[in-house]
Every structure is written in C-alpha cells, then in structure tokens.
C-alpha positions in Angstrom: -37.9 54.4 -61.3 -41.3 55.9 -60.8 -43.2 54.7 -57.7 -46.8 53.9 -58.2 -49.3 54.3 -55.4 -53.0 54.0 -55.0 -55.1 57.0 -55.9 -55.6 59.2 -52.9 -59.0 59.7 -51.3 -60.5 63.1 -51.3 -58.6 65.5 -49.1 -60.3 67.2 -46.2 -61.8 70.5 -46.9 -60.9 73.5 -44.7 -62.6 76.8 -44.2 -60.6 79.6 -45.8 -60.9 81.7 -42.6 -62.1 79.9 -39.5 -64.1 82.0 -37.0 -61.2 82.0 -34.6 -58.6 83.2 -37.1 -56.7 86.4 -36.4 -56.5 89.5 -38.4 -58.2 92.3 -36.4 -56.5 95.5 -35.5 -54.5 95.5 -32.3 -55.9 97.9 -29.6 -53.0 99.7 -28.0 -55.0 102.6 -26.6 -54.4 103.8 -23.0 -56.9 105.2 -20.6 -56.2 108.7 -19.2 -55.5 107.1 -15.8 -52.8 104.8 -17.3 -51.2 107.6 -19.2 -51.1 109.7 -16.1 -49.3 106.9 -14.2 -46.8 106.5 -17.0 -46.2 110.3 -17.1 -45.4 110.3 -13.4 -43.0 107.4 -13.9 -41.3 108.8 -17.0 -38.8 110.9 -15.1 -37.7 108.0 -13.0 -37.2 105.4 -15.7 -35.1 105.2 -18.8 -36.4 104.1 -22.3 -39.9 104.7 -23.7 -42.1 103.0 -21.0 -45.3 104.1 -22.7 -44.6 102.6 -26.1 -43.4 99.4 -24.4 -46.5 99.1 -22.3 -48.9 99.9 -25.2 -47.3 97.2 -27.3 -47.6 94.6 -24.5 -51.1 95.7 -23.6 -52.2 95.5 -27.3 -50.8 91.9 -27.6 -52.5 90.9 -24.4 -55.9 92.3 -25.6 -55.5 90.5 -29.0 -54.8 87.2 -27.3 -57.7 87.5 -24.9 -60.0 88.5 -27.7 -59.0 85.5 -29.8 -59.2 83.2 -26.7 -62.8 84.4 -26.0 -64.0 83.7 -29.5 -61.8 80.6 -30.0 -63.0 77.1 -30.8 -64.0 74.4 -28.3 -61.3 71.8 -27.5 -62.9 69.1 -29.7 -62.9 71.6 -32.6 -59.2 72.3 -32.2 -58.5 68.5 -32.0 -60.5 67.9 -35.2 -58.7 70.7 -37.0 -55.3 69.4 -36.1 -56.3 65.9 -37.0 -57.6 66.9 -40.4 -54.5 69.0 -41.1 -52.3 66.0 -40.2 -54.3 63.7 -42.5 -54.1 66.3 -45.2 -50.3 66.4 -45.0 -50.1 62.7 -45.0 -52.1 62.5 -48.2 -50.0 65.3 -49.7 -46.8 63.5 -48.8 -48.1 60.3 -50.4 -49.2 62.2 -53.5 -45.9 64.0 -54.2 -44.0 60.8 -53.7 -46.3 58.8 -56.1 -46.7 61.1 -59.0 -47.8 59.4 -62.3 -45.1 59.1 -65.0 -46.0 62.1 -67.2 -46.6 64.4 -64.2 -43.3 63.4 -62.8 -41.5 64.2 -66.0 -43.2 67.5 -66.3 -42.5 68.5 -62.7 -38.8 67.6 -63.2 -38.7 69.8 -66.3 -40.4 72.7 -64.5 -38.1 72.4 -61.5 -35.0 72.6 -63.8 -36.4 75.7 -65.5 -37.4 77.4 -62.3 -34.7 76.4 -59.8 -31.9 74.8 -61.9 -32.1 71.3 -60.4 -34.3 68.2 -60.6 -37.4 67.6 -58.6 -36.3 64.1 -57.6 -33.4 64.3 -55.3 -32.6 66.9 -52.6 -35.7 69.0 -53.4 -38.1 66.1 -53.0 -36.3 64.5 -50.0 -36.1 67.9 -48.2 -39.8 68.5 -48.7 -40.7 65.0 -47.6 -38.6 65.3 -44.5 -40.1 68.7 -43.6 -43.6 67.4 -44.1 -42.8 64.3 -42.0 -41.6 66.5 -39.1 -44.7 68.6 -39.3 -46.9 65.5 -39.2 -45.0 64.3 -36.1 -45.5 67.7 -34.4 -49.2 67.7 -35.2 -49.5 64.2 -33.7 -47.9 65.4 -30.5 -50.1 68.5 -30.5 -53.2 66.3 -30.9 -52.2 64.1 -27.9 -51.4 67.2 -25.8 -54.8 68.7 -26.6 -56.6 65.5 -25.7 -54.8 65.3 -22.4 -54.9 69.0 -21.4 -57.2 69.7 -18.5 -60.2 71.9 -19.0 -62.2 73.8 -16.3 -65.6 74.8 -17.6 -66.7 78.3 -16.9 -63.3 79.5 -15.8 -61.2 81.7 -18.1 -57.4 81.1 -18.0 -55.5 83.9 -16.4 -52.0 83.1 -17.4 -51.9 85.8 -20.1 -52.9 88.4 -17.5 -50.3 87.1 -15.0 -47.6 87.1 -17.7 -48.4 90.7 -18.5 -48.3 91.6 -14.8 -44.9 89.9 -14.3 -43.4 91.4 -17.5 -44.6 94.9 -16.4 -43.1 94.5 -12.9 -39.8 93.3 -14.4 -39.8 96.2 -16.9 -40.4 98.8 -14.2 -37.7 97.3 -11.9 -35.1 97.0 -14.7 -35.7 100.5 -16.2 -35.9 102.3 -12.9 -33.1 104.9 -12.5 -33.1 104.2 -8.7 -33.0 100.8 -7.0 -36.5 99.4 -6.8 -37.7 96.5 -4.7 -39.7 93.6 -6.2 -42.6 94.5 -4.0 -42.6 98.1 -5.2 -42.4 97.0 -8.8 -45.2 94.6 -8.3 -47.4 97.2 -6.7 -46.7 99.7 -9.5 -47.4 97.1 -12.2 -50.7 96.2 -10.6 -51.7 99.9 -10.4 -50.8 100.4 -14.1 -52.7 97.3 -15.3 -55.8 98.2 -13.3 -55.7 101.7 -14.7 -55.5 100.2 -18.2 -58.6 98.1 -17.5 -57.1 94.8 -16.6 -58.5 93.1 -13.5 -55.8 92.2 -10.9 -56.4 91.1 -7.3 -56.0 93.8 -4.7 -54.2 91.7 -2.1 -50.4 92.2 -2.6 -49.7 88.7 -1.4 -52.0 87.3 -4.0 -50.6 89.3 -7.0 -47.1 88.7 -5.9 -47.9 85.0 -6.0 -49.3 85.4 -9.5 -46.1 87.0 -10.7 -44.0 84.2 -9.2 -46.1 81.6 -10.9 -46.0 83.4 -14.3 -42.2 83.6 -14.1 -41.9 79.9 -13.2 -44.2 79.0 -16.1 -42.2 81.2 -18.4 -38.9 79.5 -17.4 -40.3 76.0 -18.3 -41.5 77.0 -21.8 -39.2 78.1 -24.7 -39.8 81.5 -26.2 -41.6 81.0 -29.6 -43.3 83.2 -32.1 -45.7 81.2 -34.1 -49.4 82.2 -34.1 
C-alpha cells in the first residue's frame, strides 16, 4: 500500500561551498631552524621524524587556518539546524512517494541493484537518515551550550601538537628520554617551526598534561 503524505514545503537552500569549507593546499613546509633541529635529532631517533612532523604541522596549520576563517557560533547552529530540517523533509519525501513515482523507482531499483526499493533498501536508508537527524539534534544542543570566550583563540590544537610531538620524541628515542626532556625538545621544535609556545617549562608541561587528558576523554574520529 502506498502511503500518502502532504506535499513537502520548499527545502532549505545551501551554499555550494560555504566560506569556511576546506580544500586549500596543506602547508607542510619547515623553517631552516626546524630542519636543523630535526637533523640533529635524526641520529638519536628511529623512523622518519621529519616526515612525521611535517604531516602533523601541516594538519595543525590547516585546522588553525579553517578555525580563523570559520563561521560564528550562531551560523554553525543555523547550518546544522537547516541540514536537520532538510533531512527530515527528505525522509518524509522518500517515504511518501506518489504512486507512479513509487512504481518507477521500484523498477529502477530492480534494474540497477537487483532488488525492490520498498523493503531493506528503503528501511536501511530511513534508519540511517534517522540516526543522522538524531546526531545533528545532539550537535545543535552541544553548540548552543558550548562556552565561548570573545577575543580568545582556542589553544587546544596547539597543545595537542605539543603533546603529540613530545610523545613521538620520547617513543622514538634510541636512548631513554625523560618526559621533561621530551617536552623541552618538543617546545623547541614547535617554536622553530613558527608555533607560539610559552617559555616556562612548568607552563608548557601543564599544557601537555591537559592535552593528553582531553585526548583520553574524546574518541579518535576522522570526519571533517
């Protein structure tokens, strides 16, 4: 039996490429000072430290660049809300196809995939869209509740790079290396690469500890 639904209202219109969308080349270049430090370390560490650091530094620069040109909080909330509404309309639309369209899409699905549109294909799509709608609803709430500090740039990406570099130096060292020595070397390397890090060892050790604690609380994901 074909379900009938009310005609959907016009769907929200999205920009093809928002101002904050990614796509620029990643800058993995190293200063002469950074290359000199890595060259000095090369004989005391296994693996290709330079390639590892270039990749990490490039990712850091890309994230910072996107953060700096990124949208205001209310724009992010509006985008997520519009996407959620768009998906809700789409879900209603595909579950309430008019009779001829439903017949044709079933025929097309048989020819293309060897099974009917109604059934596992439709139920699986509906379930996936419903899950995404739920996730976007959670994201919208989190964005609305997230604290903002005007005029202050978040430093957690810098701190994560510092912590990762210290761990890499310590783990790849051919001789035993203390956490303090690894932290100092990591700070020296980041500064040489143009990343601002506090001079006080107590301060940047604290940043490393915080970054690690934050990393332990959040699952590792690769989305954006």
